[in-house]
C-alpha distance (Angstrom), angle and dihedral (degrees) to the residues before:
residue distance angle dihedral
X1 . . .
X2 3.77 . .
X3 3.79 130.6 .
X4 3.80 117.2 -103.6
X5 3.81 97.9 -136.1
X6 3.81 100.2 -160.0
X7 3.80 99.3 26.8
X8 3.80 115.8 109.0
X9 3.80 123.5 -177.9
X10 3.81 118.6 -162.3
X11 3.81 117.6 -154.6
X12 3.80 120.2 -165.5
X13 3.79 132.9 -148.2
X14 3.79 131.3 -96.8
X15 3.84 116.0 -65.1
X16 3.82 90.4 12.7
X17 3.82 131.8 96.7
X18 3.78 140.0 -149.1
X19 3.82 85.7 -73.4
X20 3.81 87.5 78.3
X21 3.81 87.1 78.9
X22 3.81 99.0 45.2
X23 3.83 94.0 108.3
X24 3.83 92.7 45.6
X25 3.82 102.0 46.2
X26 3.84 96.1 69.6
X27 3.82 88.2 55.3
X28 3.82 91.6 58.3
X29 3.79 97.8 57.0
X30 3.81 93.5 137.3
X31 3.81 89.9 67.7
X32 3.79 134.2 63.8
X33 3.80 97.7 -114.9
X34 3.80 126.4 -161.5
X35 3.81 121.4 -172.4
X36 3.82 112.0 -177.7
X37 3.77 124.0 -176.2
X38 3.80 113.4 -122.4
X39 3.78 123.4 -110.6
X40 3.79 113.8 -85.4
X41 3.80 92.3 19.8
X42 3.81 126.6 111.2
X43 3.80 108.3 -74.7
X44 3.80 94.5 8.1
X45 3.80 131.4 103.0
X46 3.78 117.3 -72.5
X47 3.79 118.2 -95.7
X48 3.79 109.1 -100.2
X49 3.81 93.6 -141.1
X50 3.78 140.4 10.7
X51 2.87 134.1 -97.5
X52 3.77 86.9 38.5
X53 3.79 120.8 -147.7
X54 3.78 133.7 -154.3
X55 3.81 87.1 -110.9
X56 3.82 89.0 57.9
X57 3.80 90.0 50.6
X58 3.81 90.5 50.9
X59 3.81 90.7 48.7
X60 3.82 88.9 54.2
X61 3.80 91.0 49.5
X62 3.79 90.0 51.8
X63 3.81 89.6 51.7
X64 3.80 87.4 53.5
X65 3.81 89.9 54.6
X66 3.80 90.4 49.7
X67 3.80 93.8 47.2
X68 3.80 92.0 47.1
X69 3.81 93.2 48.1
X70 3.80 94.7 -116.3
X71 3.79 114.1 145.6
X72 3.80 103.4 174.5
X73 3.79 112.2 -7.2
X74 3.78 125.2 167.6
X75 3.79 106.4 -88.0
X76 3.80 123.9 -148.4
X77 3.77 121.5 -179.1
X78 3.77 140.5 170.4
X79 3.81 122.9 -148.3
X80 3.83 105.8 -38.6
X81 3.81 87.2 10.2
X82 3.80 90.2 57.4
X83 3.79 89.2 52.1
X84 3.80 89.8 50.2
X85 3.82 91.4 49.5
X86 3.81 92.3 52.5
X87 3.79 92.8 49.1
X88 3.80 92.3 46.6
X89 3.80 87.5 52.7
X90 3.81 88.5 51.8
X91 3.82 86.0 56.9
X92 3.82 90.9 52.3
X93 3.80 95.7 -106.5
X94 3.81 101.4 120.7
X95 3.78 135.9 77.0
X96 3.79 87.4 -165.5
X97 3.79 139.2 -16.3
X98 3.78 129.9 -137.6
X99 3.80 106.7 -174.6
X100 3.79 114.5 -169.3
X101 3.82 110.0 -155.2
X102 3.82 91.1 -33.2
X103 3.79 122.5 -153.2
X104 3.79 121.9 -132.6
X105 3.79 100.2 64.6
X106 3.78 101.2 116.6
X107 3.79 140.2 94.8
X108 3.80 125.5 -112.6
X109 3.79 110.6 -81.8
X110 3.79 92.3 5.1
X111 3.80 110.6 162.2
X112 3.80 91.8 -138.4
X113 3.83 89.4 57.3
X114 3.80 90.9 54.8
X115 3.79 91.2 46.4
X116 3.79 91.1 50.0
X117 3.78 94.9 51.5
X118 3.81 89.4 45.0
X119 3.81 89.2 60.3
X120 3.79 91.4 51.9
X121 3.80 91.6 45.5
X122 3.81 88.6 53.6
X123 3.80 89.2 56.3
X124 3.80 89.2 50.7
X125 3.81 91.1 51.5
X126 3.80 93.5 48.0
X127 3.80 89.9 51.3
X128 3.80 90.1 64.7
X129 3.78 93.6 74.3
X130 3.83 112.9 121.1
X131 3.80 108.4 -79.6
X132 3.84 96.1 -123.1
X133 3.80 88.6 54.4
X134 3.82 92.8 47.4
X135 3.79 92.4 46.4
X136 3.79 92.7 52.0
X137 3.81 95.2 43.0
X138 3.81 94.9 48.7
X139 3.80 91.3 60.8
X140 3.79 84.8 80.4
X141 3.78 116.1 82.2
X142 3.79 89.5 -150.6
X143 3.79 91.4 55.2
X144 3.80 91.4 48.2
X145 3.77 90.2 51.8
X146 3.81 92.3 49.2
X147 3.81 94.9 42.7
X148 3.80 92.8 56.1
X149 3.80 98.0 32.3
X150 3.81 93.4 121.2
X151 3.80 93.2 60.3
X152 3.81 105.1 26.8
X153 3.80 141.0 30.1
X154 3.79 97.3 -150.2
X155 3.79 108.9 29.6
X156 3.80 86.9 148.6
X157 3.81 84.0 80.8
X158 3.80 88.2 71.2
X159 3.77 116.1 88.4
X160 3.81 115.7 -118.1
X161 3.81 88.4 -107.6
X162 3.82 92.2 52.5
X163 3.79 91.4 48.6
X164 3.80 91.5 49.7
X165 3.80 90.6 48.9
X166 3.81 89.0 53.9
X167 3.79 89.5 54.2
X168 3.80 90.7 48.3
X169 3.81 88.0 53.1
X170 3.80 90.9 54.0
X171 3.80 92.3 48.7
X172 3.80 91.8 46.0
X173 3.80 95.9 51.4
X174 3.80 106.0 108.2
X175 3.82 95.3 -173.3
X176 3.81 102.1 45.7
X177 3.81 94.1 111.6
X178 3.81 92.0 45.7
X179 3.79 95.8 51.3
X180 3.79 97.1 39.4
X181 3.78 88.6 54.9
X182 3.81 96.4 49.4
X183 3.79 121.5 132.6
X184 3.82 90.5 -158.1
X185 3.79 123.0 113.1
X186 3.80 141.0 172.3
X187 3.79 113.3 -83.6
X188 3.83 120.9 -145.5
X189 3.79 114.9 -76.6
X190 3.79 116.7 -160.7
X191 2.96 127.6 176.5
X192 3.77 97.8 30.3
X193 3.82 118.5 -125.5
X194 3.83 90.9 -143.0
X195 3.82 138.4 -5.1
X196 3.81 108.9 -58.5
X197 3.79 127.1 -168.9
X198 3.78 121.7 -166.5
X199 3.80 104.5 -157.7
X200 3.79 106.8 -172.2
X201 3.78 125.0 -165.2
X202 3.78 111.1 -118.8
X203 3.81 93.0 -142.6
X204 3.80 98.7 37.3
X205 3.82 109.6 152.7
X206 3.80 94.5 178.4
X207 3.81 98.7 52.4
X208 3.82 106.5 12.2
X209 3.77 114.1 -146.1
X210 3.81 93.2 -128.9
X211 3.81 91.9 54.0
X212 3.80 112.6 28.7
X213 3.79 93.5 21.1
X214 3.80 89.4 55.7
X215 3.82 90.8 51.8
X216 3.80 89.8 49.1
X217 3.79 91.4 54.2
X218 3.81 90.1 51.7
X219 3.80 94.4 49.7
X220 3.82 96.5 41.5
X221 3.82 100.4 32.0
X222 3.80 95.0 165.4
X223 3.80 95.9 51.0
X224 3.77 119.4 108.1
X225 3.80 108.8 -109.6
X226 3.79 121.8 -155.2
X227 3.79 133.1 166.6
X228 3.80 119.0 -137.1
X229 3.81 108.1 -142.1
X230 3.77 124.4 -127.8
X231 3.81 99.1 1.0
X232 3.79 136.3 113.9
X233 3.78 132.9 -135.3
X234 3.82 93.9 -66.6
X235 3.82 100.6 44.5
X236 3.81 92.6 179.4
X237 3.80 86.7 75.0
X238 3.79 96.4 49.4
X239 3.79 102.7 37.8
X240 3.82 119.3 3.5
X241 3.80 90.8 173.1
X242 3.81 92.4 56.7
X243 3.79 90.3 48.3
X244 3.83 92.1 50.0
X245 3.80 91.9 48.3
X246 3.80 90.9 48.9
X247 3.80 91.2 51.1
X248 3.79 93.2 45.3
X249 3.80 94.3 51.8
X250 3.79 92.2 50.0
X251 3.80 96.4 45.2
X252 3.79 95.0 46.1
X253 3.79 92.6 43.3
X254 3.78 97.3 48.0
């Protein structure tokens, strides 16, 4: 397999969709960018079995690479997408990886893992408000900021339409319960099969940098580790420009 020098694939987090990257993609116009929606998520292919696993989701992402003719593109992922990118690299399918606050760095039964999934489950529950009520409430920047406070610091920077689309993504994710309940995790990876950057959000409430970031550094000791200032778990919401610059530096430098 050969590296696809200007091909970048963006992988989103659990319960989200390719729309998670809509404010970042225009800032990466020098690359050929692909942003698939994960299996079992709104707008993506159906899950092939239930309960779905992270491994199943990674298998589906690899099928996307095959179908799109991408051997070893540069992979960028946030949360679950970062986990997927690392595992695809383990399979030899990445020229480089930039994992933004990746999921999967926990130990079985770890209290922080349960707390993290509880935050995401709370977002899922809040998304079940009647749509007219959600639509009206999300016109307020303050409400948007509060509604997404577990995953972002400045969700008021989303438009009301973008915030509502995020809620639709949560409601349309058929495999949320399956994936949030997974016992899977990322195993140690050393040496690395390609350059890997772990770009952790400084203000991540879901996977705190001093807990999950520390585990990530132990399991991928040769990865580059950087902290993204002033952003929450989904940095594409808080600072798309910072995310694009982080991606660009890693792709060009790999």
